[in-house]
C-alpha positions as CSV (number, residue, x, y, z in Angstrom):
1,M,32.0,-64.7,-3.5
2,S,28.8,-64.0,-1.7
3,F,28.0,-61.1,0.4
4,E,24.6,-62.0,1.1
5,N,25.3,-63.3,5.0
6,E,28.5,-60.9,5.5
7,F,26.5,-58.0,6.8
8,D,23.5,-59.7,8.1
9,E,22.5,-57.8,11.5
10,D,19.9,-58.3,13.1
11,L,18.1,-54.8,13.9
12,V,15.2,-55.7,16.3
13,G,15.7,-53.4,19.6
14,K,17.9,-51.1,17.8
15,E,17.2,-47.2,17.1
16,P,15.8,-46.2,14.0
17,V,18.4,-44.2,11.8
18,K,17.8,-40.5,12.0
19,S,17.5,-38.5,8.6
20,K,19.8,-35.5,8.6
21,T,17.5,-34.2,6.0
22,P,16.4,-30.9,7.3
23,A,12.3,-30.3,7.5
24,S,11.3,-28.4,4.4
25,K,10.6,-24.6,5.3
26,T,6.8,-23.8,5.0
27,P,6.7,-21.1,2.2
28,S,7.2,-17.4,4.1
29,T,4.7,-15.0,3.0
30,G,5.1,-11.8,1.6
31,K,6.5,-10.4,-1.7
32,K,10.5,-11.4,-3.3
33,L,12.1,-8.3,-4.0
34,T,15.4,-7.9,-6.5
35,L,17.3,-5.1,-4.5
36,Y,21.1,-3.8,-5.1
37,F,23.2,-3.3,-2.3
38,M,26.0,-1.2,-2.8
39,S,29.0,-1.0,-0.6
40,T,30.9,2.3,0.8
41,I,32.9,0.5,3.0
42,G,37.1,-0.1,2.4
43,P,38.2,0.7,-1.2
44,G,36.0,1.1,-4.1
45,E,32.2,1.2,-4.3
46,K,31.1,-2.5,-4.8
47,K,27.5,-3.6,-5.6
48,E,25.3,-6.7,-5.1
49,K,22.0,-7.6,-6.8
50,L,19.8,-9.9,-4.3
51,T,16.7,-11.6,-4.5
52,V,15.1,-10.8,-0.9
53,N,11.5,-11.6,0.8
54,N,10.2,-8.4,2.1
55,N,9.2,-10.2,5.4
56,N,12.6,-10.7,6.2
57,R,14.1,-9.2,9.1
58,V,16.9,-6.3,8.5
59,S,19.2,-8.2,10.6
60,D,18.8,-11.3,8.6
61,I,19.8,-9.5,5.5
62,K,22.8,-8.0,7.3
63,Q,23.4,-11.4,7.9
64,T,23.9,-12.4,4.6
65,L,25.2,-9.3,3.3
66,G,28.2,-9.6,5.4
67,N,28.8,-12.9,3.9
68,L,28.1,-11.4,0.8
69,F,30.9,-8.3,1.2
70,G,33.2,-9.8,3.7
71,L,32.0,-7.9,6.4
72,N,31.2,-8.3,9.9
73,P,27.2,-7.4,10.3
74,N,28.0,-5.0,13.4
75,D,30.3,-2.6,11.1
76,F,27.5,-1.4,9.2
77,H,24.0,-0.4,8.7
78,L,21.7,-0.4,6.2
79,S,19.7,3.0,4.2
80,S,17.3,3.5,2.1
81,G,15.7,6.8,0.9
82,G,18.1,8.3,3.7
83,I,16.6,6.5,6.5
84,T,18.6,4.1,8.7
85,M,16.6,0.8,8.7
86,D,16.5,-1.0,12.9
87,E,17.7,-4.8,12.7
88,N,14.5,-5.6,14.8
89,S,12.4,-4.5,11.7
90,Y,11.3,-6.1,8.8
91,L,12.0,-4.9,5.5
92,N,8.3,-4.4,4.4
93,D,8.1,-1.5,7.3
94,Y,10.6,0.6,4.9
95,S,9.4,1.9,1.4
96,V,11.6,-0.3,-0.2
97,S,10.2,-0.9,-4.2
98,D,11.8,-3.5,-6.6
99,G,14.4,-2.5,-8.0
100,D,15.6,-0.2,-5.5
101,D,19.5,0.7,-4.1
102,I,19.8,0.0,-0.7
103,L,23.4,1.5,1.4
104,L,25.5,-0.7,3.7
105,I,26.9,2.2,5.5
106,P,29.2,2.4,8.1
107,A,28.0,1.8,11.7
108,S,30.4,5.0,13.2
109,T,28.3,6.9,10.5
110,A,24.7,6.1,11.1
111,G,22.4,8.5,12.4
């Protein structure tokens, strides 16, 4: 049995196959920090360790944490050192250091 001629096809005039591999990301500037995120939402206290870039927006970090903790990002705020972080700010706008704890607090109690 020969397969040589069964799949021959004239490719002249056809569109080239487009790659589905995403373009490589350019490395973001900033510093990687290992932070501990503690959720006070729901029964029991949950804590997760996450390495993040300090040039990330707070809203992007909330999205990731929402997936991690099974929460809607609109239902909580992030708080560090008693300061509620603004979603449109960047993590490096706050005095956050490697190994710090960051709280997930319910949106209804954030100030």
